[in-house]
C-alpha positions as CSV (number, residue, x, y, z in Angstrom):
1,M,19.9,8.9,-7.4
2,K,19.4,9.6,-11.1
3,I,17.2,12.4,-12.5
4,A,17.0,13.7,-16.0
5,K,16.5,16.8,-18.1
6,V,13.9,16.5,-20.9
7,N,14.2,19.2,-23.5
8,G,15.7,21.4,-20.9
9,F,13.1,20.7,-18.2
10,E,14.4,19.0,-15.1
11,V,12.5,15.9,-14.1
12,N,13.4,16.2,-10.4
13,K,13.5,13.8,-7.4
14,Q,9.9,14.6,-6.5
15,A,8.7,13.5,-9.9
16,V,10.6,10.3,-9.8
17,G,9.5,9.6,-6.2
18,F,5.9,10.1,-7.3
19,E,6.2,7.5,-10.0
20,L,8.0,5.1,-7.7
21,D,5.2,5.4,-5.1
22,R,2.6,4.6,-7.9
23,L,4.7,1.6,-8.9
24,V,5.0,0.2,-5.4
25,R,1.3,0.6,-4.7
26,F,0.4,-1.1,-8.0
27,Y,2.7,-4.1,-7.5
28,M,1.7,-4.5,-3.9
29,S,-1.9,-4.5,-4.9
30,H,-1.1,-7.4,-7.2
31,G,0.6,-9.5,-4.6
32,M,4.2,-8.3,-4.5
33,S,5.5,-8.5,-0.9
34,M,7.4,-5.7,0.9
35,Q,10.5,-7.9,0.8
36,E,10.2,-8.4,-3.0
37,I,9.8,-4.6,-3.3
38,K,13.0,-4.1,-1.4
39,D,14.8,-6.7,-3.4
40,N,13.7,-5.1,-6.7
41,L,14.1,-1.5,-5.6
42,P,16.9,-0.5,-8.0
43,K,14.9,-1.8,-11.0
44,L,11.8,0.0,-9.7
45,Q,13.7,3.2,-9.4
46,E,14.9,2.9,-13.0
47,K,11.4,2.2,-14.1
48,A,10.1,5.2,-12.1
49,L,12.6,7.5,-13.8
50,D,11.6,6.2,-17.2
51,Q,7.9,6.8,-16.3
52,A,8.7,10.3,-15.1
53,I,10.5,11.0,-18.3
54,G,7.5,9.6,-20.2
55,A,5.1,11.7,-18.2
56,R,7.0,14.8,-19.1
57,L,7.1,13.9,-22.8
58,L,3.3,13.2,-22.8
59,L,2.6,16.5,-21.1
60,E,4.7,18.4,-23.7
61,R,3.0,16.5,-26.5
62,S,-0.5,17.1,-25.1
63,Q,0.3,20.8,-24.9
64,Q,1.6,20.9,-28.5
65,L,-1.5,19.2,-29.8
66,D,-3.7,21.3,-27.6
67,V,-5.7,18.2,-26.6
68,P,-9.2,19.5,-25.8
69,V,-10.4,19.4,-22.2
70,S,-13.8,20.9,-21.3
71,A,-14.7,22.8,-18.1
72,A,-17.1,20.0,-17.3
73,D,-14.1,17.6,-17.4
74,I,-12.2,19.7,-14.8
75,D,-15.3,20.2,-12.7
76,A,-15.7,16.4,-12.5
77,E,-12.1,16.0,-11.5
78,V,-12.4,18.7,-8.8
79,A,-15.6,17.0,-7.5
80,K,-13.7,13.7,-7.1
81,V,-10.9,15.4,-5.1
82,V,-13.5,17.2,-2.9
83,E,-15.2,13.9,-2.1
84,Q,-11.9,12.2,-1.4
85,V,-10.9,14.8,1.2
86,G,-14.3,14.8,2.9
87,G,-16.0,17.9,1.5
88,E,-15.7,21.5,0.3
89,E,-14.4,22.8,3.6
90,N,-11.6,20.3,3.9
91,F,-10.7,20.9,0.2
92,K,-10.3,24.6,0.8
93,K,-8.2,24.0,3.9
94,A,-6.0,21.6,2.0
95,L,-5.4,24.1,-0.7
96,A,-4.6,26.8,1.9
97,A,-2.2,24.5,3.8
98,Q,-0.2,24.0,0.6
99,N,-0.5,27.7,-0.4
100,I,-2.3,26.8,-3.7
101,T,-5.1,28.7,-5.2
102,E,-8.1,26.9,-6.7
103,E,-7.3,28.4,-10.0
104,S,-3.8,27.0,-10.1
105,F,-5.1,23.6,-8.8
106,R,-7.6,23.5,-11.6
107,S,-4.8,24.3,-14.1
108,E,-2.8,21.3,-12.9
109,L,-5.8,19.1,-13.2
110,E,-6.3,20.4,-16.7
111,K,-2.7,19.3,-17.6
112,G,-3.4,15.9,-16.2
113,A,-6.7,15.5,-18.0
114,R,-5.0,16.4,-21.3
115,V,-2.3,13.8,-20.7
116,N,-5.0,11.2,-19.8
117,K,-6.8,11.9,-23.1
118,L,-3.6,11.6,-25.0
119,V,-2.9,8.2,-23.3
120,E,-6.4,7.1,-24.2
121,Q,-5.7,8.0,-27.8
122,A,-2.4,6.0,-27.7
123,C,-4.3,3.0,-26.3
124,T,-7.0,3.1,-29.1
125,G,-7.2,-0.4,-30.5
126,V,-5.8,-2.2,-27.4
127,E,-8.2,-5.1,-26.8
128,E,-9.5,-6.3,-23.4
129,P,-7.8,-9.5,-22.2
130,T,-9.7,-12.6,-23.2
131,E,-10.9,-15.2,-20.7
132,Q,-8.5,-17.6,-22.3
133,E,-5.6,-15.2,-21.7
134,V,-6.7,-14.8,-18.0
135,T,-6.9,-18.6,-17.6
136,D,-3.5,-19.2,-19.3
137,F,-1.9,-16.5,-17.1
138,Y,-3.3,-18.1,-13.9
139,E,-2.1,-21.6,-14.8
140,A,1.4,-20.3,-15.7
141,H,1.6,-18.3,-12.4
142,K,-0.5,-20.5,-10.1
143,S,2.3,-20.8,-7.5
144,E,2.2,-17.0,-7.0
145,Y,-1.4,-17.1,-6.0
146,V,-1.1,-18.8,-2.6
147,T,-2.1,-17.0,0.5
148,E,-0.6,-17.4,4.0
149,P,-2.8,-18.1,7.0
150,K,-3.7,-15.1,9.0
151,V,-5.0,-14.5,12.6
152,L,-6.9,-11.7,14.2
153,C,-5.7,-11.2,17.8
154,Q,-5.9,-8.9,20.8
155,H,-3.3,-8.9,23.5
156,I,-2.5,-7.5,26.9
157,L,1.1,-6.7,27.7
158,V,2.7,-6.1,31.1
159,K,6.2,-4.7,30.2
160,V,9.4,-6.0,31.7
161,E,12.6,-4.0,31.0
162,D,15.9,-5.6,30.4
163,N,17.3,-4.0,33.6
164,S,14.3,-4.9,35.8
165,S,15.0,-6.4,39.1
166,S,13.8,-9.9,40.2
167,D,11.2,-8.2,42.4
168,E,9.9,-6.1,39.5
169,K,9.7,-9.1,37.2
170,S,7.8,-11.0,39.9
171,A,5.4,-8.1,40.4
172,A,4.8,-7.9,36.6
173,F,4.1,-11.6,36.5
174,E,1.7,-11.4,39.4
175,K,-0.1,-8.6,37.6
176,I,-0.5,-10.5,34.3
177,L,-1.7,-13.6,36.3
178,A,-4.3,-11.5,38.1
179,I,-5.6,-10.0,34.8
180,K,-5.8,-13.5,33.3
181,E,-7.8,-14.7,36.3
182,R,-10.3,-11.9,36.0
183,I,-10.8,-12.7,32.3
184,A,-11.2,-16.4,33.1
185,A,-13.9,-15.4,35.6
186,G,-15.8,-13.6,32.9
187,G,-14.0,-10.3,32.6
188,N,-14.0,-8.3,29.4
189,F,-10.7,-8.7,27.5
190,A,-10.9,-5.4,25.7
191,E,-11.7,-3.5,28.9
192,E,-8.7,-5.2,30.7
193,A,-6.5,-4.2,27.8
194,E,-7.6,-0.6,27.9
195,K,-7.0,-0.4,31.6
196,N,-3.8,-2.5,32.0
197,S,-1.9,-3.1,28.8
198,D,1.5,-1.4,28.4
199,C,1.2,-1.7,24.6
200,P,-0.3,1.3,22.6
201,S,-2.8,-1.2,21.2
202,G,-4.5,-1.1,24.6
203,R,-6.3,2.0,23.5
204,E,-8.0,-0.2,20.9
205,G,-8.8,-3.0,23.3
206,G,-5.5,-4.7,22.6
207,S,-6.3,-5.2,18.9
208,L,-3.4,-6.1,16.7
209,G,-5.5,-6.5,13.6
210,W,-4.9,-9.3,11.1
211,F,-1.3,-10.6,10.8
212,G,0.5,-13.5,9.1
213,P,3.3,-15.8,10.1
214,G,6.6,-14.1,11.1
215,M,5.1,-10.7,11.7
216,M,5.4,-11.0,15.4
217,V,8.3,-12.1,17.6
218,P,8.7,-15.9,17.5
219,E,7.3,-16.7,21.0
220,F,4.2,-14.7,20.3
221,D,3.8,-15.9,16.8
222,K,4.0,-19.6,17.7
223,V,1.2,-19.3,20.3
224,A,-1.1,-17.1,18.2
225,F,-1.1,-19.6,15.4
226,E,-1.4,-22.7,17.5
227,M,-4.3,-21.4,19.5
228,K,-7.9,-22.2,18.6
229,K,-10.3,-19.4,17.6
230,G,-12.0,-17.9,20.7
231,E,-9.3,-19.1,23.1
232,V,-7.3,-17.0,25.6
233,S,-3.7,-18.0,26.0
234,G,-1.7,-18.6,29.1
235,V,1.1,-16.1,29.9
236,V,3.5,-15.7,27.0
237,T,6.9,-14.4,27.7
238,T,8.8,-12.3,25.0
239,Q,11.5,-9.8,25.0
240,F,8.9,-7.1,25.7
241,G,7.4,-8.7,28.8
242,Y,4.4,-10.8,29.7
243,H,1.4,-11.2,27.3
244,I,-2.0,-12.7,27.3
245,I,-3.4,-13.3,23.8
246,Y,-7.1,-13.6,22.7
247,K,-7.6,-15.2,19.2
248,A,-10.7,-13.6,17.7
249,D,-10.6,-15.1,14.3
250,E,-8.4,-16.9,11.7
251,Q,-8.1,-17.4,8.0
252,P,-6.5,-20.5,6.6
253,G,-3.9,-20.1,3.9
254,G,-3.9,-22.0,0.6
255,Q,-4.2,-21.9,-3.1
256,Q,-6.4,-19.1,-4.5
257,T,-8.8,-20.2,-7.2
258,L,-9.1,-18.6,-10.6
259,V,-12.4,-17.1,-9.5
260,D,-10.6,-15.5,-6.5
261,V,-8.0,-13.7,-8.6
262,H,-9.8,-13.4,-12.0
263,D,-10.4,-9.6,-11.8
264,Q,-6.9,-9.0,-10.4
265,I,-5.3,-10.9,-13.3
266,K,-7.5,-9.2,-15.9
267,D,-6.5,-5.8,-14.5
268,L,-2.8,-6.8,-14.6
269,L,-3.1,-8.0,-18.2
270,R,-5.0,-4.9,-19.2
271,H,-2.4,-2.7,-17.5
272,G,0.4,-4.6,-19.3
273,A,-1.3,-4.2,-22.8
274,R,-2.0,-0.6,-22.3
275,G,1.5,0.0,-21.0
276,K,3.0,-1.5,-24.1
277,A,0.9,0.8,-26.3
278,V,1.9,3.9,-24.3
279,D,5.6,2.8,-24.2
280,A,5.6,2.6,-28.0
281,F,4.1,6.0,-28.2
282,V,6.5,7.5,-25.7
283,A,9.4,5.8,-27.5
284,E,8.6,7.8,-30.6
285,L,8.6,11.0,-28.5
286,R,11.9,10.1,-26.9
287,E,13.6,9.7,-30.3
288,K,12.9,13.4,-31.0
289,A,13.6,14.6,-27.5
290,E,16.9,15.8,-25.9
291,I,17.3,13.8,-22.7
292,E,20.2,14.3,-20.3
293,F,20.7,12.1,-17.2
294,L,22.1,13.5,-14.0
295,E,23.2,12.0,-10.7
296,V,22.0,13.8,-7.5
297,E,22.2,12.9,-3.8
């Protein structure tokens, strides 16, 4: 893995990892799949290193310019964090767990606030994306805004191990049949799952949440998508054992409309325009900086 020294300061693996995490979350929120993330990981790591270098240069420049940040600005940032962690008591516990004083925490927030103000200055003059630009982007990338169908299911599993004897397999099959009969007679699926399922999801009434095609093993996947909403399946055999599936809901896949993705596209275009402005500003700082690249394990 590559890291860098910027004007003698080491931009370490943690800093690069922080930027990589931000990139992954951003691109996933704009439709990039986990497989696409994996396929593009080397490029994302390079971009994360560039952003970590840029963040260091922006911090140094904000300190040189002594960008003004008021106590009220920091109070507002602290208040946001307190709300995010669930209150003052949790906030203090979190600081104590990391062995950080509130004073040092506020100092770090102040650094971040200075950088944010410097970034806003760099983005002065960047215009909001127009409706025509949003529409043009949608038309050019329409094929990327297609959703897969999803289903919401619960299941009950009676496990069968690879080395189970014929008698053990028969007993497991009889157990799942008895459960299915009780449900067919009016029994509560979630209660049966809590009492009898060998899957950890049993604690949640067998809920598997929403999932798309290919996320489950093929035998399970096929039945879940072929069932009608509100149906309970027959016994489904997979490598894990015997299942009964209840299909609680479904969402059809298909083309997303411009209305569906308007705000998402506008945010993406805004982010891109601001990114170019910041990149140009950072490029000027890089020309005057001493940057050394290092390889670490």
